[in-house]
N, C-alpha and C positions, 0 to 999 in steps of 0.2 A: 420155599418162598422167603423171603428176606425184609425186614425191615428198614427200610433207609433213613439214614441220616439225615435227608433234605439235604447234602454239599456235597461240593465236590472235591474232595480232599486235594598176510605172512603176504604180504603182495600174493596173489593167486597167480598159481602155475599153467603159464601158457595165455596169461591175456593179451589182447591185441591180433597178434597175425598167426596163430598157430604152431607157435614155437611151444608150444608144451606137447607136438608128438614128437617123441624120440626116434620116429622112423624117418623125418622127412621136415627140411624148414625149407617151404614153399616160396618166401621171400626174403632177400638179405636184409639184415638188421638196420633199421632206417637211422638217418643221423639227429643228433638231438640239436636241439637250437641253441648256434654258437650264443657265450654271452658276450662277445661284440656286438650283434646286433643292439644290443639294453645301451651300449658304451655309447656308440654312434648316435643313437637316436639320443641319448641325454647330452651327448656336445652340441646337437643340432637344434635341441632345444636352448640350451647354453646362450648360443649366439645369437638363435633370435633375440633372447630376450637382452643382450648385450648391445646390438644391431639397435632397437628400439629403444636404448636409455641412450647412446648416443643419439639418437636420430632427437630424442626430444633435447638434448643437453645444447647441440650444434644449434635450435631454432635461437638462440641468445635471449639476452633477459630483457622483457619487454618495457618500455618505459614510452611515457607523454611526451607531447610535442614542449609544451614548455620545460622539462628536465632535458631533454635532447638539445634544446637554445642552450641551456647552459653549460652542459657537460662540453659542448661545441666551443660555447665561447672561453672556461677556462681549459682550455687545450687540452680534457681527457680524452676523448674524442679524437683520432686519427684524422689529420685533412686527406683528400682525397681516397679516405675507404668507404666514402659515403654512397650508396646503391640505393636509387628506386625502383625498385619492383610492380607488377601488378597488384598485390596481397599486401606486401610488407615495404617499411624505410630500412636497410641495417647499415652501422658502421659497426668498425672495429673502436675498440678502447684499449685506455693502457691506466690500468689503477697506481695507486702511489707506490704501489711494492714491486710493480714493474709487469703484473700480471698482463698475457692480453688474455678479451674475449669479445662475446660480438655483444650489441645493443640491435634492438627493433621497436618498431613504431607499426603496428597493424593498422591496414588501411582498409575502410569501406566504400561501399561504391556511392554513398553520400556525400561525403566529405574528403574524397580522395582531391580532388583537384586544387580544395584551398590549402590542405595538407604540403603537399606537393610545391606548391607556389611558393609557402613560407619557408620552405627546407631549401629552396634552391634561392630564395632571399639570405636564410643565415649564410649559408657556404657561397655565395655568394657565387654562383653555379657551376660550382665545385662537383658539384654530385651527378652524378653518371645514371643515367635510365639504361634497364635492362631488358629485353623481351622476358614474357615469364615464361621460365621448362616446364612440361608438367611430364619429364620422363623424371626429375629428379624425386619431388614428391612417389608416384607410381614406383618409383624402384624403394625408398623410404619404407613405402607401408607393405608391399605385395610380395619384395623379394624372400623376408624370410619364408614366406607360408610358400611362394614356386618352390625354396632350397623346400622344404620338410617334403612337401609332394611328390619332388623328385626322387631322394631318399627313399621314400616309400613304397615308390613304382617302383623303384630297382631291385629291393628286397621283397617283395611280391609277387613280382616277374619272376625272379630267381627260384623262389620257393613253387611256382607254378610250374616253370620249367625239370624241377627236380624233384615233381612230383609223381612225374608218370615212373618213375626208379623206385617211387614209395620211399626216397627219402625228402630231405627238408623239413623246412620248417611248418609247409604245410601238410607233406606227403603223408602222415599220418591221421588227417582229418577225416578223412572219405576211407580209411581201412576199418577193416571190422572189428569190432573190440570184444568176441568171442574169447572162453578160455578152454580149451582147448585140454579134457584128461583122459588117460586109460584108465586100463586096468586096476594097474599099480597105485595109482595118485588115489584112484576113491575106493579099494576096496570096496566093493559092494555088487554084491550078488544075491542071486534069489532068496538066499535062506537068509539076506536080514530084510525080505519084505513080508510081512506075518500081514494076514486080516483082510487082504484083499487076492482072493483066489480066484474071483472070476477074472480080474483084469488079467492077473499072470498067466492064465490058460489062453490070452486071446493075442499074448504076445510070443505066445511058443513060437509060432512060424515066423515070426518075423525075426527074430533071434537065428531058427535053420536058418533063413534064406539069408542071414548078414555070414554066416559061418560056410554055405556052400550056394553060394548063387545059382547056381549051374544046375543044380540037382531040381530049379524048377522053373529052369526057362527053359528046363527038357523038353516038360509035356506041356510047353505053350502059355502058362502061367503065366501072372503078373501078379507079384507081391505089391502090397500098397503105398503108394509113394507117400503117404503120410499119414500119422494118426494123432489123432487128438486126444485127449487128456482130461478128463470132463470132473471137476469136482469139490466139494470146499476146501478152504484151507486148510493144510496140513493133514491132508487125507494120503499125504503119500507121491502124489504125482510124480516131482522132481526125484524121488528117492526110484521108482519104479524105471523111471528114464534112463537112469545111474543103473541099475540095476541090469539092465537089458542092454546097455553096453558092455558089463564088466560079464555076462555071462556070454555074448560073441567074442568077448575080445577085441573090437574096434575102437577105433576113436573118438569122441565123445566130445562134438561142439556146443557148447552153452552157450547161451547169450537170452538175456532177459530183453522183452519187446519196446521197455524203455529207452534202451543202448543204440536203438536204430534213432532217436526223434532227439533234432537239436534245432536250435531257430535258425541255421540257413535251409533253405530249401536245395532238397539233391542229395544230401549228404547221406540219411536215411537209407536211400534207393542206392547209393553208392557204397555203401555198410554190406546194405544184404549182397549185391552184386560179387562183389568181397570174401564176402561167407561162403557163398557158391560155390564159389571157385576153386578157393583151399579146400570145399570138402570133397570135390570131384578129386581134385589132386590127391586126395589122401583116401580114396574109396577101397574099400567098403566100410562107412563110417558114420556116423549117428549126427542131426543137428537138434538141439535139440533150444526148441524157441520156450521159453518161459514167460508167461502172461503174457500172451499174443494177443489179445484183449487191447492193449495199449497202442497198437498198430490197424490190429484187424478188424476194428469196429465196422458198424456197416455205414454204407458209404449214403450222403444223400438225406439223414435225417438229422433230426435236434438242430443246433445250430452249430455251424461252421464258419469256419472264417475264407471260405473260399472253395472253388472246387479241383483246383490244386495246389492244396498243400501240402504240407510237409508230409503229415502220416498220409494222406490218401496215395502219395507219389509210391511212399515207403511203402504201401499194402500193395500196390501195383505192381513191385519190382517182387513180392515173395510170389505174385500171380505168376507172374513170369518166369520165374527162375522156376516154379514148381512144374512148369510144363514144357521147361525147355529141357531139363533131364529123362529121361526113359528107364524102365525095370532094370535096365541092363548097366544102369551107373552105377550101383551100387551104394546109392546113398537114402538113407530111410530120415524125412521129417517129422520128429517128435514136437507137438506143442502142448501146454497145458494153460488150460484157463478157468477159473471158476466163475466166469460170464461166458454159455457160449450162447447165453440167447442176445447178445447185442455182435456176433461175429457177423459179418459180411457173406450172403447167403454165395458169393463165388468163391468163398475159402473155405466152405465146408463140403461144398459139390464132390460127387464124386467124382476123382481122376485128380484130386488134388488130396485132399484130409480124404480119403475114402472109409476110415477107418474112425469111428467115435464110440471111445473107451470112458465109458463110467466108473469112476472112483470112487464110493462111497463112503459113507462115515460105516464104521466096524458095527456088526452086532456083537451081541457077549464073548460067543464062540472064538471072533475076529480080535477084540481085546484080551482077552486072555492069552490069544497067541502073539500077537502084540508087547502083552507086559511083561511074558517069558522070554523075548527076544533079547529086549532092554534087562532085564529082571540078569541075564545071564554075566553081564558086569558087571553086577555089588553083588553084596553079600546078603542073603535075607536070613530072616530068623527062623527058626520052627513053626511060632505062630503066626507068619504069615499066609492070607487066605487071599489068592490072584482071581481065585473066581467069585470071591466077594468084592472085592475092587472091580472087578469089572462090571458087575450088577450093579452098582452104585457108582458106575458111569458111562450113563447113555446120552446118546450126541456127541461124547468127547471122542477126537478126532486122535490120529494118530502121536503128532507131536504133542496132545495133552498127556497123552497116556508115558510118552518117555517123560514129559517134564516131573510129572506122578514120581516117577523111578527116579529121576535123577533129583529131585526137592526133599525126596525120602532120605536119601544117604548124604543129604547136604543136612537134614535135620538131624538122624542120626552120627552124623561125623562131630556136628557141635557137641551132643551132650556124651562123647568119648564112649560112645555104644559102640560093641564088636562086632556088630550086623544091625540089619533094619529093621525094625519091630512094625507089625501091624497098624501099628497108632502114629507111627512116622508116617506110613504109605495114606493113614486118613486122614493127618493132617496137610500132609501135600496136594492129597485131592481137593481139599477145602480152599487150600491157599491157593490153587491154582484156578480154582470156578470163582472166586470170592478174592481174592485178595489177602495179604498176610495179615493174623490177627493183629489187632492194636488192643493188647494185652495193656500196654502202659495209660489207654483213655481209660480213667473212670467216670463215668457217667454218675449225676447226683441220685437219691436215694429214688426220688419222685420218677425222673428218666428211665431210671435202672428198672422200675416195678414197671410202669408203662407198657417197656421191653420185653420182660415175660409174661405178660398179660398176654400181649400182641403175638408171640410166637406159642405159649401155649393154645391158644385160640386155634391156631392152626394145627399142632399137633394133634388136639383133643375132636377135633373134627375129622383130620386124616386118619386119626384110628378108630374114630367110629363109622365109617363112609367105607363102603365095601365097593364100591366101582371107584375110590382113589386109591393112587400106589399107594404104598405099604412104607412108615414112618421109619426112617433110620434113626435121624438126629434130629435136637433141636438143643440149640444154643443161644446164648444172649452174649458171648463177647465180640465188641464191633472187629469186622472184619471188611477189609473195603473201605464201600459206603455206605455198607449196611453194619444198624445197630443190632441184628442178630440173624439168625436164619433157620428154617426148618427143612431138612433135606429127608427125601425119598428116597425108598430103593426099588425099582421097577421090579416085578417080577419075569419081565420079557421086551424086549426092544419093540416099541412101535413105530409102523412106517406108513399105519392112518391111524385116523381117530375117530373113535363111536362117540354118537352123543353123550350114552351115559356118561364116560368119562369127561366130556366137556363139562358135563355140566357137573359131576363130584368137585373135579380141581376148581371149578369158577366156588362153588361156597367154599374149599379150604383156601383160597384166596381171600374171599369175604368176614372169614373166620379171624382176621388179625385184626382186621378195625372195630369188628366191634366187640370182642373181649376186652378189647384197650379203652374203649368209651363206657363200654359197662363201669369198669374199673374206676377209673380215673374222673369219670363224670366229662372228657373232655377229649374234643379229635385232635390229632397230630397229621404230619407231614412224613411220619412213618409209612403208612401205606401207600407210596406214590407208588412204588414198582409192582404192588399186588393190584392198584387202580390200571394203573398201564397195562400188565397182561391179562386180565379179564377183559378190562376192555377190545384189548386184540383179540382174543379169542371170542367173544361175540359178536364182534366186525364181522369178521371170516366165518363164524357159521351162517352167518346172513348173508354177505356178498358173494363167499366165494362157493360154499359146502350144502346150500341149498336146505339148509338147517331150520328153517320157519314156514311155518304153516303159512303165512298168509304170503309170502314172495312164493315158495314153493322151489321146482326144482329149476331155477335160474342162476347163472353167474352174471353179475353186475358190476365186474372191475376188467379193463381191458388186461391181455395179456403182455400190452410191453409199454404200460405205466410205468415201469423203472425208467423207460427211456427217457421221459420227460421231465421239465425240470417244475412245471406245475402239471399234477394227475388231471386227469378231464373225465368226468364224470360223462356216463354212456347210458344216462336213464335220466328220466323226467324230474319235475321239483318236488310233483308228488310222490311219485318213487323212492326219493329221497328222504321226506319226510317220515314213508311209509317205516324205513330202513330204521331211519332215526329213534322211531318208538318202537322196534322189533329187537333193538340193542337192547332200548330201557329197559324192556321185558325182560329181555334173558337175564340182566346182573339182577334187577328187581327180584326175579323170582328167587337166582341164587342166593338173593343176600337173606330175605324169606327166610328160606330154608334153613339156612346156614344161623342164623337168627335163633329159630326154634330148637333146634338141636344144640344149643351151647346154653340154651336156656335152660334143659330137662339135664344137662351132664352140668351145671356152673359149677360144682362141687370140687369135681373132678377137673375145671380149668383152675380153681382156685390151686387145687394142692400143686398139680404141676407148675403153676408159675411161683409158690412158695417155694417150692423145689428146688426153681430153676435160678431163684435168686440164692438160693444156699448152695447150690453144687456150678451154676453155670452151665455144664453143658450135660445133658441126660442123651440115654441112647431111647432105644426101641422099648428094651427090655426094661430098661427102667420106667417108661413112663407106662407103660402098661403092669406094673407093679406096683407106681404110687395111684393111678386109677381104681388098680381092686383093693388096696388097704393104704395106701396113702404111705407108707414107711418105707427110707430107703435107707440099710444100713452097711454103709461108708463113711468116710470123714468128707467132712461138708468144705469150702473153697474157704473160712475162716480157720477149720481148725487144721488143715493143712499150712497157712500162714503161720499159725503159731507153731505149728510143728519145725518149720523151716526156722522161725526167727530163735526158738529153743536151740537147735541144733547150731545155728552160726555163734551164738552165743558158748557153748560148749566148746567149741572148737577152736572160739580166739584164746593166745595163750594169756595164762594170769599177769597178772601185775606184778613187777620182779620189787625187790624189796630191798633196800641200803646192806651193803654187809656187815655195819657194825648192827643192826637188827638182829639181820639175819646170826650172828655168835653170840646172842644175847646179853651181849653190853649194853649198859644204860647212857642216853644221852645225856650232855653236860645240861649243867643248871642253864636256862634262859635258850633253849634250841628249841628250834621250831619240830612240830611234829611232821614226821613224812607223812608227803599227799598219797600214800599208798595205806 
């Protein structure tokens, strides 16, 4: 439980076409786009701009009829240069500096005859009439664009011609973007995978098949074509797939589902075909499709952009390719996802992904093994208890546990320690779960007191309720978005929840608001996280787990509500009203029972809160001792700060004295005293 502050505060090997495989190169190296292409395009654009500028300039200066008469009579306009066209009258002129140019009189339909007649009179019939040519304006306007389109067509056609050989500017567009790894590159074997023993057992025969395919085909058996790894993020799905390849010592083609999807329809399907082609050429091998839900979502549901969009074509290509090879090809497809519920049934049917392996969160035993694997790489102190760390990290994934060891090593290094101590791992655990401690943030006395009583309410309830998880630690040091936190230490992993534990947990969640309100006479936003968790538990008790006497043994939420943007109720308005009243009843009961317990033990709440203000962090043993006799025999935070300030003062160098003073000589009369 935490009190929320209400504020939101090498290039990869083998990338592209299997070039990481040391045994073969399936395609020749692709040509790089020539820089000359961009230079030519730039030249074309510049020519277009110059052409248009000259076109604008050649139209000449536009003048009025009276100005035309004046210039013609004074000899500025060249005689016999006047030309009458459909839309304008043009004439050449020579200025005083002898520079030649063109002038024009624009014509419109209404006044054309009158203007032409007047020009003929002024020029005494010397003006020439010429028919309008439409090719000139057409070329002026469209010639630059035609040139540009011709260049563009030339380069695209050249790229498409060379695409078949895997080269050219567009040759790589439909090529697979996978990474090809080998055992030497990954260095991962089953010795590096811990906490998922059942999953390791299920893939043992796949490793044996990759090592010796004939052993299975001799008896007519067929190894699964595909293996689907299902589990929460960070549980080790990718690590397990790499370990399979490492144990079998075969190439490992790795690609993410999102790497197939592009803005152009058909590119993803092309990449799928290219990937499977290279895999067959390198068999035996493993194809690993990470986050397959990016392209393997169920077709025909939700909001789509059409029946033949890019994602659907990519999925169809995967389905066809998995049907296209048989058990003797030596290609195993392993896919990973944390959303198996959204996958298309055609993808998960037998014959494609025959085997679905659940990679679950590790239990206590698994967490200990994972911590031991990562602890081999660091120096641990004699006080480190990995079992205690494992017990204090329920629902942590393998990635979280690896982060704890790494953060503990960083913390010990920054403090110039020779090895990692247990307190470093405790701090790392809190940092991974809640974020970095914000020790520089100093709340005012009122806010600090409210936080102390809030966390004390949680701690006292957790210590008194037999059905709640045992207390581990309580702190008022801001961390992440929380102003404080109360940590529990479950005695075992829970894969199911009993009603007694749920009700006790809801009481503990209510305790923070109750104690804070009684101590300060006000309520704040610090209980936002507690309210959200309590409401979520109550709604699940009523809607999903059948723990309401009035609603009974019924589930009121559809299994596919996560697929919809708007969740649709599958019950009536009367039932919805009853659901709301049952949720309210469960929360009110928990709130009232928590209030009763805190009222009976208010002196203990006060003692724990005052100790939190003094010490900032209390262990479960500290809380038990305070509730027993109210005294802790250790320095407070203020004592530690004063001791640190005194140490820095003693370690600072003493001010130096002038040499004459050190020698005992007297200062001359009128001299200023030394600052020392």
